[in-house]
VEXDREN-2710 file (C-alpha; in Angstrom, 1 decimal):
% VEXDREN-2710
k/r/px/py/pz
1/ARG/30.3/-3.9/49.3
2/LYS/27.8/-2.0/46.9
3/ASP/31.3/-1.0/44.8
4/GLY/32.4/-4.2/43.9
5/LYS/35.7/-4.2/45.8
6/PRO/36.4/-6.9/48.1
7/PHE/36.9/-6.7/51.7
8/LEU/40.9/-6.0/51.5
9/THR/40.9/-2.3/52.8
10/HIS/41.3/-0.6/56.1
11/GLY/37.5/1.4/56.0
12/ALA/35.8/-1.7/54.6
13/LEU/36.5/-4.1/57.7
14/GLN/37.0/-1.1/60.3
15/LYS/33.2/-0.5/59.5
16/MET/32.5/-4.0/59.9
17/ASP/34.1/-4.0/63.3
18/ASP/32.8/-1.3/64.2
19/PHE/29.0/-2.9/63.8
20/LYS/30.2/-5.8/65.4
21/THR/31.2/-4.0/68.4
22/GLU/27.7/-1.8/68.5
23/ILE/25.9/-5.4/67.8
24/GLU/27.6/-7.0/70.8
25/LYS/26.3/-3.8/73.2
26/LEU/22.3/-5.2/72.7
27/ASP/20.5/-6.9/75.3
28/GLY/20.5/-10.5/74.8
29/VAL/23.7/-10.4/72.3
30/ARG/26.3/-12.4/73.9
31/LYS/29.2/-12.3/71.5
32/VAL/29.5/-11.8/67.8
33/ASN/31.8/-13.9/65.8
34/ALA/33.3/-12.6/62.8
35/ILE/36.7/-12.2/60.5
36/THR/37.8/-8.8/61.5
37/SER/38.3/-10.2/65.3
38/LEU/40.8/-12.8/63.6
39/VAL/42.1/-10.0/61.5
40/LYS/42.8/-8.0/64.7
41/LYS/44.4/-11.5/66.5
42/ILE/46.6/-12.2/64.1
43/HIS/47.9/-8.3/63.6
44/SER/48.1/-7.9/67.8
45/THR/50.5/-11.3/67.7
46/VAL/52.7/-10.2/64.9
47/GLU/53.1/-6.7/66.1
48/ASP/53.4/-8.2/69.8
49/LYS/51.8/-5.5/71.3
50/ALA/48.1/-5.4/73.1
51/GLU/47.6/-2.1/71.8
52/SER/48.5/-3.5/68.6
53/TYR/44.2/-5.7/68.7
54/VAL/42.8/-3.4/66.0
55/ILE/42.9/-3.3/62.5
56/PRO/45.8/-2.7/60.7
57/LYS/45.6/0.5/58.6
58/ASP/48.0/-0.9/55.6
59/ASP/45.7/-2.3/53.2
60/LYS/48.7/-4.6/52.5
61/ARG/49.0/-6.2/55.4
62/ILE/45.0/-7.1/55.4
63/ASP/45.7/-8.6/52.1
64/LEU/48.7/-10.8/53.3
65/TYR/46.8/-11.3/56.4
66/LEU/43.8/-13.0/54.4
67/ASN/45.4/-15.0/51.7
68/GLU/47.9/-16.5/54.7
69/MET/44.4/-17.4/56.2
70/MET/42.8/-18.6/53.5
71/ASN/45.9/-21.0/52.6
72/LYS/46.6/-22.0/55.9
73/SER/42.9/-23.1/57.0
74/PRO/40.5/-22.4/54.1
75/ALA/37.5/-24.6/55.6
76/ASP/37.9/-22.3/59.1
77/THR/38.2/-18.9/57.0
78/LEU/35.5/-19.8/54.5
79/GLN/32.9/-20.0/57.7
80/TRP/33.7/-15.9/57.7
81/ILE/34.5/-14.6/54.4
82/SER/34.3/-15.8/50.7
83/HIS/37.1/-17.6/48.4
84/ASP/37.0/-14.3/46.5
85/PHE/37.0/-12.0/49.7
86/GLN/33.4/-10.0/48.3
87/GLU/31.5/-12.0/51.4
88/LEU/31.7/-11.5/54.9
89/ARG/29.5/-13.0/57.3
90/MET/29.1/-12.4/61.3
91/GLU/27.6/-14.3/63.3
92/ALA/25.8/-13.3/66.8
93/ARG/25.7/-15.8/69.5
94/ILE/22.5/-14.7/71.8
95/ARG/20.8/-15.9/75.0
96/ALA/17.3/-17.8/74.4
97/VAL/14.8/-15.8/74.0
98/GLY/11.1/-15.7/73.1
99/THR/9.5/-14.9/69.6
100/ARG/8.5/-11.5/70.8
101/GLU/11.9/-10.5/72.4
102/GLY/13.2/-12.2/68.7
103/ASP/11.6/-10.1/66.6
104/ALA/12.7/-6.5/68.7
105/LEU/16.4/-8.0/68.4
106/ASP/15.8/-8.8/64.8
107/MET/14.2/-4.9/64.3
108/ARG/16.7/-3.6/66.1
109/ILE/19.6/-5.1/64.3
110/ARG/17.9/-4.1/60.9
111/GLU/18.2/-0.3/61.9
112/ILE/21.8/-0.5/63.2
113/ILE/22.4/-1.9/59.6
114/ARG/20.3/0.6/57.6
115/GLN/22.2/3.6/60.1
116/LYS/25.5/2.5/59.7
117/LEU/25.8/-0.4/56.6
118/SER/23.2/0.5/54.0
119/ALA/25.2/2.9/52.2
120/ASP/28.1/0.8/51.3
121/PHE/26.7/-2.6/51.7
122/ASP/24.5/-4.8/50.6
123/CYS/23.5/-6.9/54.5
124/GLU/20.9/-9.9/55.2
125/VAL/19.6/-10.9/58.1
126/THR/19.0/-14.3/58.6
127/GLY/19.3/-17.7/61.2
128/ASN/16.8/-19.0/63.5
129/ILE/15.7/-15.8/65.4
130/THR/15.3/-14.4/62.3
131/LEU/13.5/-17.3/60.5
132/LEU/11.1/-17.8/63.5
133/GLY/9.9/-14.7/63.8
134/GLN/9.1/-14.7/60.3
135/MET/7.0/-17.8/60.7
136/ALA/5.4/-16.9/63.9
137/LYS/4.1/-13.7/62.0
138/LYS/2.6/-16.2/58.9
139/LEU/1.4/-18.3/61.4
140/VAL/-0.7/-15.6/63.2
141/ASP/-2.1/-14.8/59.8
142/TYR/-2.7/-18.5/58.9
143/GLN/-4.2/-19.5/61.7
144/LEU/-6.6/-15.7/61.4
145/ARG/-7.4/-16.9/57.7
146/SER/-7.9/-20.8/58.5
147/PHE/-10.5/-19.9/61.9
148/GLY/-12.2/-17.6/59.6
149/VAL/-13.2/-19.6/57.1
150/SER/-14.0/-22.8/59.6
151/PHE/-15.9/-20.1/61.4
152/PHE/-18.0/-19.0/58.5
153/SER/-18.8/-22.5/57.0
154/ILE/-19.7/-23.8/59.8
155/LEU/-22.2/-20.7/60.2
156/PHE/-23.2/-21.3/56.8
157/LEU/-24.0/-25.0/57.2
158/ILE/-25.7/-24.6/60.7
159/VAL/-27.9/-21.9/59.1
160/LEU/-28.7/-24.4/56.2
161/LEU/-29.4/-27.4/58.8
162/PHE/-32.1/-25.0/60.9
163/ARG/-33.4/-23.0/58.0
164/SER/-32.8/-19.9/60.3
165/VAL/-30.1/-17.4/60.3
166/ARG/-30.9/-16.5/64.1
167/VAL/-30.6/-20.0/65.1
168/GLY/-27.1/-19.8/63.2
169/LEU/-26.2/-16.9/65.0
170/LEU/-27.2/-18.3/68.4
171/ALA/-25.0/-21.2/67.6
172/ALA/-22.0/-19.1/67.2
173/ILE/-22.0/-17.9/70.7
174/PRO/-20.4/-20.9/72.3
175/ASN/-18.1/-21.3/69.4
176/LEU/-17.2/-18.0/69.6
177/LEU/-16.9/-16.1/72.6
178/PRO/-14.5/-19.0/74.4
179/ILE/-11.9/-18.6/71.7
180/LEU/-12.3/-14.8/72.2
181/PHE/-12.1/-15.2/76.3
182/VAL/-8.8/-17.4/75.9
183/TYR/-7.0/-15.1/73.9
184/ALA/-7.7/-12.1/76.1
185/VAL/-6.5/-14.1/78.9
186/MET/-3.3/-14.8/76.7
187/GLY/-3.3/-11.2/76.5
188/PHE/-3.9/-10.2/79.9
189/LEU/-1.3/-12.6/81.4
190/LYS/1.2/-12.2/78.5
191/ILE/1.3/-15.3/76.8
192/GLU/3.1/-15.2/73.8
193/LEU/0.9/-16.5/71.1
194/SER/3.4/-19.3/69.5
195/MET/2.8/-22.3/66.9
196/PRO/1.0/-24.5/70.0
197/THR/-1.3/-21.2/71.2
198/ALA/-1.9/-20.2/68.4
199/MET/-4.0/-24.0/67.1
200/ILE/-6.6/-23.9/70.1
201/SER/-8.8/-21.6/67.8
202/GLY/-9.3/-24.3/65.5
203/ILE/-8.8/-27.4/67.6
204/VAL/-11.6/-25.8/70.2
205/LEU/-14.2/-25.0/67.3
206/GLY/-14.3/-28.5/66.0
207/LEU/-14.7/-29.9/69.6
208/VAL/-17.1/-27.7/70.9
209/VAL/-19.4/-26.9/67.5
210/ASP/-20.7/-30.4/68.3
211/SER/-22.2/-29.5/71.6
212/SER/-23.9/-26.5/70.4
213/ILE/-25.6/-28.1/67.2
214/HIS/-26.4/-31.2/69.6
215/PHE/-28.5/-28.6/72.2
216/ILE/-30.1/-26.9/69.7
217/HIS/-31.5/-29.7/67.7
218/ARG/-32.8/-31.6/70.8
219/PHE/-34.4/-27.8/72.0
220/GLU/-36.0/-27.7/68.7
221/ILE/-37.3/-31.2/69.1
222/GLU/-38.7/-30.2/72.8
223/PHE/-40.2/-26.9/71.4
224/LYS/-42.4/-28.7/68.1
225/LYS/-43.7/-30.9/71.0
226/ARG/-44.5/-28.5/73.8
227/LYS/-44.9/-25.0/72.3
228/ASN/-43.3/-23.4/75.2
229/TYR/-39.8/-22.3/75.5
230/LEU/-39.1/-22.6/79.3
231/VAL/-40.5/-26.0/79.2
232/ALA/-38.7/-27.2/76.1
233/LEU/-35.6/-25.6/77.8
234/HIS/-36.3/-27.8/81.1
235/HIS/-36.8/-31.0/79.0
236/THR/-33.8/-30.1/77.0
237/TYR/-31.7/-29.8/80.0
238/ARG/-32.8/-33.4/81.2
239/HIS/-31.9/-35.0/78.2
240/VAL/-28.5/-33.7/77.0
241/GLY/-27.2/-31.9/79.8
242/ALA/-25.6/-34.8/82.1
243/SER/-24.1/-36.0/78.7
244/LEU/-22.6/-32.4/77.5
245/VAL/-21.4/-31.6/80.9
246/THR/-19.6/-35.2/81.0
247/SER/-17.9/-35.0/77.8
248/THR/-16.6/-31.4/78.4
249/LEU/-15.1/-32.4/81.7
250/ILE/-13.9/-35.3/80.2
251/LEU/-11.8/-33.6/77.5
252/SER/-11.0/-30.6/79.8
253/VAL/-9.4/-33.1/82.0
254/GLY/-7.3/-34.9/78.9
255/PHE/-6.2/-31.5/77.6
256/ALA/-5.3/-30.4/81.0
257/SER/-2.8/-33.2/81.8
258/SER/-0.5/-31.2/80.0
259/VAL/0.2/-28.9/82.8
260/PHE/2.5/-31.7/83.6
261/ALA/4.3/-30.9/80.4
262/SER/8.3/-30.1/80.3
263/VAL/8.2/-27.4/77.7
264/ARG/6.1/-24.4/78.3
265/PRO/3.9/-24.1/75.3
266/THR/2.9/-27.5/75.3
267/VAL/1.6/-26.4/78.9
268/TYR/0.1/-23.2/77.8
269/PHE/-1.9/-25.1/74.6
270/GLY/-3.2/-27.9/77.1
271/VAL/-4.3/-25.6/79.8
272/LEU/-5.9/-22.9/77.6
273/THR/-7.9/-25.5/75.4
274/SER/-9.0/-26.9/78.6
275/LEU/-9.9/-23.6/79.5
276/ALA/-11.8/-23.1/76.5
277/ILE/-13.6/-26.1/76.5
278/PHE/-14.8/-25.2/79.5
279/ILE/-16.2/-21.9/79.0
280/ALA/-18.3/-23.3/75.8
281/MET/-19.4/-25.5/77.7
282/ILE/-20.8/-22.6/80.2
283/CYS/-21.6/-20.7/77.1
284/THR/-23.8/-23.8/75.7
285/LEU/-25.9/-24.5/78.9
286/ILE/-26.1/-20.8/80.2
287/VAL/-25.7/-18.2/77.6
288/MET/-27.2/-19.7/74.7
289/PRO/-30.6/-20.8/76.4
290/VAL/-30.9/-17.1/77.5
291/PHE/-30.8/-15.9/73.8
292/LEU/-32.9/-18.8/72.9
293/VAL/-35.8/-17.5/75.6
294/TRP/-35.2/-14.1/74.4
295/MET/-34.7/-14.2/70.9
296/LYS/-37.6/-17.4/70.0
297/PRO/-36.4/-18.6/66.9
298/PHE/-38.6/-21.5/66.9
299/GLY/-41.7/-19.1/66.1
300/PRO/-43.8/-17.4/69.1
301/PRO/-44.8/-20.2/72.2
302/LYS/-48.3/-21.1/72.9
303/LEU/-49.6/-21.5/76.4
304/PHE/-51.5/-24.4/76.0
305/LYS/-50.3/-27.4/74.1
END
């Protein structure tokens, strides 16, 4: 209580009981446990009337009930109220929900607290759903930061390796497009961003960057020999095409095997990672070569060599 007084008055307990009743009406909440239910049950038993299942209006009775509860069963009572009766705890039992539903429920409860209780009480919301929701939000933020740092670091190193900004931008195509595609698929299918699915970007980036560097490096070698983009592309396919397809299929099948997992986020992680790796192969072997021939990053071609 903001006035520093204990929860030994009808007004304070009644407000908390009204809040408890309102929370129980929310979709997903099965039951709310609180000291107010015990007080009402004791009062109903003492009065021996069903209609007496209410918070007694006599503050002395409330004081008597709570002190007797603390004396006779302190361990059980302390689950819901502190020794000095200055802090009260409620426990909302809810059905299993995803991060998005849990976050919406958490926000709704906070809104009710702001409307009903914030003027008289200092309230804190905690529990698994709240903590998981906060973790999920921070996880997304951290994953975006780490992916951005990793992506631009790799891009910078590729530019240094090939001594060309245009080649670095070309190498970014098979690294960036598959990840954007997979998250677009997740949004379209309404797959929630969880801890496993948030890690897809970093893992895929680490796996597919090798293929793009391998392809561009071989293309550079072939172009220096022949000075013709289409001919160099033809010989690049002959030398590295089969190995890239084989390694990609092995990785894709390996990650896709998680479809047999019993945990849904693990299934999403494996299948989406497999899809991203396969799309990266398509980008490396089809999309990136188109831009190679169009942008001519290794200089002008020569008709005869």
